[in-house]
N, C-alpha and C positions, 0 to 999 in steps of 0.2 A: 773539416771533419776528416780524420784519418780512417782509412779503410784497410782491412786485412782480409785476404783470402786464405783460409786455413783448411788443411785436410786432416781427417781423423777417421778412425774406425770404431765401431761399437764392440769390438771383440774383447779388448782387455783394458789395461791401464791407460792407454792413450786417450780413451774417452774421458776418464776422470781428469787427466791432465788438460785436455782441450777445454773442458767446462770450467775448470778453475782459472785457467788463463783468460778465457773469454770474459768471465765475471770480473776479473781484475782489470782487464783492458776497458770493459764497458764503464767501469767507475771513473775512467778518465775520458769518457766521451768517444772512445774508439768504436767504430762499427765493424762487426765481424761477420763474414759469410763463411759458414762451416760446411765444407763439402765432405760427406761421409761415403766410405766405400767398405766393402767386405760383408755387408748384410744389413738388414733392417734394424732400426732402433727398437728397443723394448719400450713398452708403455712408460716405465719408470724413467728411462733415458729421455724419451720425448717430453715428459713433464719437466724434467730438470732443465732441458734446453729452453723450453718455453718460458721458464721463470727468469732467464738471464736477459737483461736489457740489451738492446742493440745487437742481438744475435739472431741471424737467419740461418737455419739449417736446411741444406739441400741434400737429400738422400740419393744414393745410388746403390747398386748391388754388385758393382765391379769387383772382381777378385783382387786380393792384395798380393803384393809382389813375392811374399814368402809362401803363398799357397801353391798347390800342385799345378803345374803347367798353366801359369796365369797370364802369359805374355800377350796373347791376343786381347784379353780384357784390360790388361795394364795399358796397352796402347790406346784402346778405345777410351779408357778413363782419362788418358792424357788429352785427347781431343776434346772431351767433355770439360776438363778443367780449363783449357785454353778458351773455350767458348764462354765459360763462366767469367773468366778474367776479363774478356772483352766487354762484358756487361757490367761487372762490378767496378772495373778500373781501380784495382787495389794499389795502395801505396807500398805494401809489403805482401809477399807471398810466403806463407809459413807452412812448410811441409813437414808432417810427422811421418815421413817415409823418405825414401831415397831416389827411386828411379825417375820420378817426374821432375826432378830438379834440372834435367837436361832440356826441358821444354823452353821455348822462347817467350817466357812470361814478360809482361810489360812493366816489371817492378823488381826490386832486389829480392833475392830468394834466401830464406832462412831454412836450413835443414836441421831438424832435431833428431839426434841419435839416441833413441830410447833403448834399443837393443838391435841385434841382427843375427842372422844364422851363423855367421863366421865366429863372432865372439862367443855366442852361446855354445857352439860345438867345441870350441877350444877350451872354454872354462868348464863345461859339464862333462864332456866325453873325452877330453884330453887328446883330441885329434883334429884333423882338418876335414871339412865336409867333402863328400865324394864328388865325382864328375857331374852328377845330375844337377849340382848347384853352380855349374860354370857360368851359365847365362845370368843367374842371379848375381854372382860375383861381378860380372862385367857391368851389369846395369847399376848396381849399387856403387861401384867405383866411379863410374861416369857421373852419377848423380852427386856424389860427394865432391868430385873435382869441379863440377859446374856451380856449386852453391857459392853464394857471396859470403856466407858464414855458416859454420857448423856448430851447433849448440849441443852440449851434453849435460846431463844432470850431475855428473861427477867427473873429475879429471880422469879417473880410471876408464870409464866407458868412452869418453871422448878420445883419449889416446889409444885405447884398444881398437876402436872402430877405424880410425885413420890408419893405424898400423896394419890391421888385418887386410885392408884393401890397397895398401901401398900408396896412400894419397896424402899429399901435403896441402892443407887448406887452412884458412883463418878459422880459429876456434875460440869458443867462449864457454866457460862453465857457468850454468845457471841452475841452482839447486831446485829440485822439486819442492813444492809446498802446497798447503791447502788452507782454506779459510778457518781461522781459529774458532769462529762462531759455531762451526759444525762439530766441534770436538771439545765440548765443555767438560772439565773434569767432574767426576762424581764419586760416589762410594765404590770401593773396590771389593771384589769377591775373589776367592781362591780358584780362579779359572783362567786358563790360557786359551785365547781365541785366535785361531789362525784361519786365513782365507787364501786360496790360491788354486791354480789349475793342477789337478791330480796327475795329469799326464806329463807335466813339465817338471823334469827332475831338478831343474834349477831352483824351484820353490822350496825344496827341503822339507816337504810335508812328510815324506817317508821317514826321515830322520827324527822329526818331531814325534811322530806316532811311535817310533821305536823307543824313544826315551820317556814317553808319557808315564809308564808304570813307576 
């Protein structure tokens, strides 16, 4: 039986990614321990996780590396993850974040580059993040350099992340996907449905609202 220790958070799209991947791996008999940080699961998220075979979710409330002044909690989360790894004995450690890849896990480490502060700021604000992000940059760069492989959903984000932190690391593009059964085609109506965080300028919701008329 192959075992994977995976990290995730319930804040954004990483949760959907982790559930889709866990479901796909479970179909091949892989056991997944999903360690969550950043906040509690919603009731809907907990129900979705419970429906996935071979998935054990272990929740925490540790701050995520992109949150304000998170480093004491990030370090505490690292100790927690190492303790989990000692009990799970994973064959692979799959991190949906960067900083914890420097830890001495007892298995190969996969880091998935979903997004990051540096690439977001460069793309959306057309500038570099300020000095307040110096420790974040140092930690992310160290995590990328320590990973056995870095995965990105597109070549653009993979190359952009490695370039932003000046890291040369083995990389692989694996596109995002979701189960076709959840998205069966049906009758269409003249409506555009958009979902995204209103405070995140990268989502383009302001542009969509402006052109709606």
